[in-house]
N, C-alpha and C positions, 0 to 999 in steps of 0.2 A: 187316402184309401177308403173306398166304400166297404167298410168292414162287414156289414150285414150281407151285402151281395157276394163278397168273397167267401164268407162263411157258407152261404147257400151253395156256391159252386163246389166247395170242398165236400159238402154233404152229398152232392150229386156224384162226386167221385168216391163215395162210400168210405170217406176217412172217418175214423173214430173221433169222438169229441176231444179227447186229450191231444190228439195229433192236430186237429183243427186249431185248437187254442195255441199250440206250440208254433204252427206255421204262421198264424196271424201275429203273434207277439214278436217273432223273429223278423217277420217282414216289417213290422213297425220299427224295429231297431235299425234296419236298413233305411227306412224312410227318415228316421231321425238323423242318421249319418248323412243322407243326401241334403237334408235341410241345413246342416251345419257347414256345407260347402260354400265356397265363394265363387260365383253367386249361388244362393240356395236353389235346390232343385226339388221336384216332387218325384214320386215313383215313376210316373209316366214320362218324365223328362230324362231318365237315367240313360247312360251309355255303357258300352262294353267296358270302357276305361273306369267308370265308376264302380262296377262290380269287381274288376281286378284290384282297384285300390282298396275296396272294402275287405277283400280277401287277403291280399298280399301285404298290405301295410297296416290298415286300421285294425283288422282282426288280430294280427300278431301283437300289435301294441297293447291291445286290450286283453290279450291272453285268452281269447274265447275260441271255442271249437266252431270255426266258420263252416265246416261241413254240414253241421246241423242247421245253420242259418240258411245255407244255400238251398235246402229242400223247400223251405217256405218261399224263398225268392223265386225259385224255379216254378213252383205252382202258381205264384202270383202272376207271372208273365205268361203262363199257359192260360190262366183265367182272362187276361187282357188280350190274348191272341198275339202277343209280341214274340214271334218265334225267334227273332234274332237274340233277344235278351234271355228267352227261355233256354236256347241252346248255349248261350254264353254261361249261364248259371250251371248248366249241366257239365260243360267243359271244365269249369273251375272246380266243380264238385269232384270230378275224376282226378284233376291235378292235385288237389289236396290229399286225396287218397294215396297218390304216388309218393307222398312224403313219408309214408309208413310202409310202402310195399317194397320188400327186400328183393334184391336181385337174385338171391339164392332160391327164391320161390318160383322162378321160371323153370319150367320143365327142361331137362336136358342140358343144363349149363355145366361148365367146367368148374368144379368146386374149388380147385386150387387157384384159378384165376379170380374167382369171387372172393377168396380169402385175401389175395393180394390187393384187390381194389378196396376191400374193407380196411386194410392196414393203412391206406392213404386217405381214408375218410369218405370213401364212396361205397355205401351199403345199400342205398335205395334207388329205385328207378328215377325218382325226381332228382336226386343228387347227380346221377349219371347224365341225365338230360341237361343239367346245368353246367356240366363240365365237358360234354362231348358232342356239342351240336354241329361243329364245323370240322372239315378235314384237318385243319391246323390244330384244333383242340384235341382231336383224337390222336394225332401224331405226338402231341405233347404228353398225353396219357400213356402212350406206348413207351416213350422215353423214360417216363417216371416209374412205370410199373413193369416193363419188360414183356407185357402182354401184346401179342400180335395185333396190329391195327385192324385187321379184318375181323378179329374176334371182338375188339372194342366196338366196331360198327355193328356186329350182330347183336350185342347187348343193347346198343342204342336203339336199334330198330325194334327189338322186343319191347323196350321201355316206351317207345313212341306208340306202338300198337296198343299198349296198356292204357293209353289215354282214352281209348274207347271202352265204355262200360262193358264188362263181360270178357274182354280179351286180356286175361291174365293167366298165370300158371300154364296149364295144358292148352287153353284156347289160343293164347298168344303163340305158343310153339306150333300149333296146328296151322295157323294162318301163315306164319313165317316159313315153315317147311313146305307148305303147299304153293309157295311163290308169291304170296300176298304180304310182302315184307315192308311195303310202304303204303301210305294213305292213298297215293295216286294210283297204285295198282289195284287197290280195292275199288276206288270210284270209277275205274275204267270199265267195270262190269255192272250189268244189271242184276236184279235179284236172282233170276233163274240161272244166269251164268255163274254167279258166285256159288250158289248152292251146288250146281252140277260139277263144277271144277273141284270144289272141296270134297265132294262125294267120290269123284274119280280118283283123287289123290289117296283117300282113305282106302279105297278098294285095291289100288295098285301097290301100296306100301304096307298095308296092314297096320296103319297107325291106330293105336288103341284110344279111340275117342269117337264121340258121336259126330254126326254131320251137322249141317247148319240149317236151322228151321227158317221158314219164310219170314217170320217176325224178326229173328236175329239178323238175317241177311239185310232186310230193309233198314233196321236200326243201324247196323254197322256201316252200310253204304252212306246213309244220310248223315251220320255223325262224322264219318271220314271226310265228307264233302265240306262240312262246316268248320272242322278244326283248323286252326292256324298252322301253317307249315313252318315249323321251328327248326327242322333239321336240314342242313346242307350236305349234299352227297358229292 
């Protein structure tokens, strides 16, 4: 890593000195991780799989908060203009957050069903996505919990939407209720179409929430295009 050049880039992004030092040090940790692989790699040789292994395996073994490290990694690949790895780091950043995001925090959920899922060890969006990705898995959850399979699917869809930064709590519910309950339905629209259809839904239903800005719509569509399709319908 060209530390001086990366530091200059972060200064251009108006990051404070302590944040710059943190991003550089944590990116160095990822660099050291890559150099310990067989065969050894550098930062510019990394793959999606390397970032996933760093987060899902190595980070847990080390007991570190990989979310903080992913900020530095993400900015490093923005600096090198590697948008694939930049988006991968962003995707993994949101995935880590879902480990702590409670299903009860989605707006408009059935509290009794949420309690039942909690009693069988499913309290977070990440846990649900790990147990309900396929129709067969969702049927098994219905057998175990007594919760209708259609409602299990609703929670799975909300949890999948929450993989996009900003689509949690009320925002996930807005997109779900407006008919944008899958990534593919989001990516089928351009920026203006998404904005207009969400606005029309709010006007017709009286949904108590703000519309979608141009920057949010662009980010949501571009992120939805990149995210891996992990749910089978």
